[in-house]
C-alpha positions in Angstrom: 98.7 85.3 143.0 101.8 83.3 143.2 103.1 81.0 140.5 105.7 78.4 141.3 106.8 74.9 140.2 104.9 72.2 141.8 104.3 68.6 141.4 101.4 67.9 138.9 99.9 64.6 141.1 98.2 66.7 144.1 94.7 66.3 144.2 93.8 69.8 143.8 95.8 70.1 140.7 94.5 67.0 139.4 91.0 68.5 139.8 92.2 71.5 137.5 93.4 68.8 135.0 90.0 67.3 135.1 88.2 70.5 134.7 90.4 71.3 131.7 89.4 67.8 130.2 85.8 68.3 130.9 85.8 71.4 129.0 87.8 70.1 125.9 86.7 66.7 125.6 83.0 67.8 124.2 84.7 69.9 121.6 86.6 67.5 119.6 86.7 64.1 118.5 88.6 61.6 120.8 91.5 61.0 118.1 92.2 65.2 118.2 93.0 65.2 122.1 96.5 65.6 122.8 96.5 66.3 126.4 99.5 64.4 128.3 98.5 62.5 131.7 100.1 63.3 134.7 103.2 60.8 134.5 104.3 62.7 131.3 104.0 65.8 133.5 106.3 64.5 136.0 109.1 63.8 133.8 112.5 65.8 134.3 112.3 67.7 131.1 108.8 69.1 132.3 108.6 72.3 134.0 105.0 72.2 135.9 103.6 75.1 137.4 100.7 76.0 139.5 99.0 79.5 140.3 97.7 79.9 143.4 95.5 82.7 145.2 96.2 84.1 148.6 94.5 81.4 150.3 96.7 79.1 148.6 93.7 77.7 146.5 94.9 76.2 142.9 93.5 78.7 140.2 95.7 77.3 137.1 98.3 75.1 135.8 100.7 74.6 132.8 103.4 72.9 131.6 106.5 73.3 129.1 108.1 70.2 127.8 111.9 71.2 126.9 113.2 69.3 124.2 116.6 69.7 122.1 114.7 71.8 119.5 111.9 73.4 120.9 109.9 73.6 124.1 106.0 72.9 124.0 103.2 74.1 126.4 100.9 71.7 127.4 97.9 71.8 130.0 97.7 75.5 130.2 94.6 76.2 132.1 92.9 78.9 134.2 89.7 78.6 136.1 87.0 80.4 134.4 86.3 82.8 137.3 90.1 83.8 137.2 89.9 84.8 133.5 90.2 88.4 132.4 92.4 89.1 135.4 96.1 88.6 134.1 96.3 85.1 135.8 97.0 83.4 132.1 99.1 85.8 131.0 101.2 85.5 134.2 101.1 81.5 133.7 102.3 82.0 130.2 105.2 84.3 131.2 106.2 82.1 133.9 106.5 79.1 131.5 108.2 81.1 129.0 110.8 81.9 131.3 111.3 78.1 132.6 111.7 77.2 128.9 114.3 80.0 128.5 116.0 79.1 131.5 116.5 75.4 130.0 117.9 76.4 126.8 114.8 76.6 124.7 115.0 79.3 121.9 111.3 78.7 120.9 108.1 77.5 122.4 105.5 75.9 120.4 101.9 74.7 121.0 98.8 73.1 120.0 95.3 74.2 120.6 92.0 73.6 119.4 90.2 75.8 116.8 87.4 76.1 119.4 89.4 77.6 122.0 89.0 81.2 120.6 90.3 82.9 124.2 93.3 80.7 124.2 94.4 81.7 120.7 93.6 85.3 121.2 96.0 85.0 124.6 99.0 83.5 122.7 98.4 86.0 120.0 98.7 88.9 122.3 101.7 87.4 123.7 103.5 87.3 120.3 102.6 83.8 119.3 102.3 83.1 115.4 100.5 80.5 113.6 102.9 77.6 112.3 102.6 74.3 110.7 102.5 71.2 112.6 105.6 70.4 114.7 107.1 67.2 116.1 105.1 64.3 116.2 101.5 66.3 115.0 100.0 66.1 111.6 97.9 68.3 110.0 94.1 68.3 112.0 91.4 70.3 111.0 90.6 70.7 114.7 94.1 72.0 115.8 95.8 75.5 115.5 99.5 75.4 116.0 101.7 78.2 117.1 105.1 79.4 118.0 106.9 82.0 119.5 110.9 82.6 119.5 112.3 83.5 122.9 
């Protein structure tokens, strides 16, 4: 598996994002969806990464938005058949390195309360629970986490 920075508007990557949305949307009310669209993922302050298998097939993706006070993970997703094999952890490490290289001292994230596997992954990677940050407000469907880099 390889992970590198790529454009998010590739058809194969858009299919990954659609798969993520199809998984998340039934779990939460519409007002509790905080995913960003492809145009936001293409912004200069965003590092967007794609994990690819040996045949070059996209297996996962993720982004880190790097602001002046913190970095924020967005759209981190690994295909279900690739989970438990280190792909998500590798993607997370790659995105943390991108944030560090762009001067971020801390990475934050918002995820849903029903995404137990993701929460466990973030905890194993050293993320701690925190209050809402940035423009987020308290939301009973959300979990907020942070990790100093």
